[in-house]
N, C-alpha and C positions, 0 to 999 in steps of 0.2 A: 504493500500500500504506500508506504512512505517513499520508497524508491521510485515507484511509478508516478507518484504525485510530483516529486522534484524533477524527474526527467521531463515531464510535460512542461513544467515551468521553464526549464532550461531551453527547450525548443521554442517556447513563446518569446523568451528574452532574445534569443538569436534572431528570430524572425522580425521582432521589433527593431533590433539594431540594423538589420539589412534594410528595412523600410526607411529608417532615419537617414541612411546614407544618400537617399535621393534628394535631400534638402540642398538648396542652392548656396548655402553659406554654412561654414563650419560651426558657427555659434548656434545654428538651429539643429545640430546633430547631437545635442546633449541629452536627448530623451532617454536613451537606454540606461544611463546612470540613474535618472529619476525613477524609471520603471523598476530597476533593481531594488532601489530603496523602498518604494511604495508597495510593489507587488510581492516582493519576497521578504525583505528584512522586517519592515513594519508589521507585516501580517503573520510572520512566523516566529519572531523573537518574543520572549516573555514581556508582559506589560510593565514590569518594573524596570525595564530598560528603555532608553530613548535613543533615537538616531539623530545625530547632529553633525555639524562641520565647524572647523575652527582650528585652534591650537591647543596644545597640552602643556600644562605648567606644573612645576613642583615647588617645594619649599625653597629651592635655590634659584628660581627663575628671576631674572632682572628685568625691570621695565625698560621700554624704548631701547632695545639692543641696536648695535651698529649693524650695517648691512651684512657684514661677513659673519654675524652672529644671529641672523634672522632665524626664527623658529619655523618649523614646517607647518604649512597650512594643510590640514588633513581633510581629504574628500569626505570620509565617513567615519564618525566616532560613535562607538557603541558605549553608552554611559549609564551608570546607575542613577535612577530617578531620585533615590533617597539621599543623594549628596548634592551640595550646592555647586553652582557654576557661575562664571562671570560673563555677562552678556555685553558684547560690543555693539551689536546691531541685531535686527530681527533674526537673521539667519547665521550669525557668526558669534561663537562663544570661546571663552577660555575654560578648558576643562581641567580639573584637578587630577593629577596622575592616579591618585588613590581610587578614583571612581571610574576610570577608563578601563573597560573590559578589553576592548580591541579597537584597532584601526583597520580600515579597509580602503585600499587604493583601487579605484575603479578606472580601468583603461579601455579606450575604444579599441586600440591595437597595441599589444605588448611588443616593445622593441628592447634591444639591449640597453639603450639609453634610459628608457622609462624604468626598466628593471633596476638599473644602477641607482636611480634616484630613490626608488622604493626601498632598496637595501640600505641606503644612507639614512633614510627617515626611520627605518626599523631600528637601526643601531642607536640613533638618538633617543627614540622613545623608550627603548629597553634599558637605557642608561639613566632614566629619570628615577628619582627617589620616590618610593611608594610606602609611606607610613600607613599602618593599619588604622582605619578610622576608629574613633572612640565608640561609635555606635554602629555595629555591623552585624549582619546575619550571614553566617557561613565564613568561608575563608576567601582571601584574595590571592591571586598569583603574585609572585615576586616581580614579574615583568608583564608588560602589556603584550597581548597577542597581536600579531601583525599579519594581515592578509593582502593579497593582490588578486583582483578578479578582472579578467580581460575578456572582451567580446571577440577578439581575433588575435592571432599571433602566428608564429611559425607553424608550418605544416606538421612538424614532428616536435612533440614536447621535449624530446631529448636535446633539441637545440637550446631550449630554455635552461635545461639543467647544465649544459656546457657553459652558457653565459654566466650562470650562478657561480660555477667554479672559478671562472676567470675573474669575476667581480670580487669574490672572496679573497683571492690571492692578491689582486691589485690594490684593494682597499684595506686589506689586513683586518677584516671584521671577524671577531670571535663568533664561532658557530652559534652559541646561545643567544647572541644579539641579532641573529639573522631572521629573515622572514619565516613564519611558521607554515604558511601554505600559499601556493601560487596556483591559480585556476585559470585556464583558458577554456571558456565554454565551447563545447563541441569538439575540443581537441584533446584535453587531458589535464592532469593535476600532479603537482609536486607537493610533498609534505615532509616536514621534519619528523623523523621517525619517533624520537623520544617524546614528542608533544602529541602523539596520537596513539597511545598505548592500546586503544581498542582494536587496532589492526595489528595483530602480532606478525612480525617478520623475523623468522628464526635464523635466516642465513645471511645476516648483515655482516659484511666484511669489515675488517678493522679500518678505521678512518672514514667509513661511510656514515653520513648523517641524515641524508634524505632518501626518499623513495619517490618514484614517479611511475605513472601509468598512462598509456596512450589509449584514449577511449572517446567516442563521439557522444556518449551520454554517461550519466552517473557522476558528473563532476559537481553539480549543484548538490547532489545527494551527499557527496563527501564533505562539502562545506557545511551542510546542515548537521551531519552527524558529528563533525568536529565541534560545532557549536554546542551540541548536546554534552560533549565531554567536559565543558566548563560551566554550562548552565547550572549544573547541580551544586556548584560551589557558591552560587549567589542566590538561588531560589530554594535550595534543599528539597527537590522533588525526589521521587524514587529513582534508583539508579537506571539511567537510560543508555549506558554505554553498550548494552547488548545489541542495539540497532546497528552499530558499526562492527561489532565483533564477528558477525556472520558474513561480512563482506568477503568475497573471494575473487581474486583476479587470476585469470589463466596465465597472464604474463605481466610481471612488474619488474622494475629495475631499481637498484640502489646506487648511490654515488656519494 
């Protein structure tokens, strides 16, 4: 049921994205990002979470930084409603790191340059200080979870995995500070193995931290089941990791 449901939504999002490409100006092609937020995130995440955009701050954040110290503007912030935020304008906020569950970068087409920017943002966000709130229900992760969701990208998801390796080496980003999941709808998914324990992979080679799978469907399903793996820490529902533990891939790769 869940897999069939998310597969149908994945196909709808891809179709909407293709339709938006007919627009005569790039600024009119931003619909897919809004559809992803409204039709998937807002309708499937728990009601004690909100979806917003803006920047993320911690106790060490300085006001009015210089240009070379600008903070990342995040496309999509998944934030706890029971914690405060700072509002700059109707649609832009500053979110306290303690209340940020995850960030999601939405890309019309994933390129190496776009992936590199997302990796840099992930490193910055995972380095933020996250003090445990005085009044909290459940546990919070030591780090913010970071995702990339793209509507198009290379034909083979292995190309993205190769980019990721090159970016890691060039930027010298520690693996724990890297992206947790990269999804190219209709193409495949990459995930950090130790952040998705519901999918057991027993033959991981030494030095391999990610797994990837090439598939034309099931990618939104992987994203949703990954959400379920951390939702239990903020809403304390029954254990839902079983949805992902039954996943089976005829062929997957690690790197």
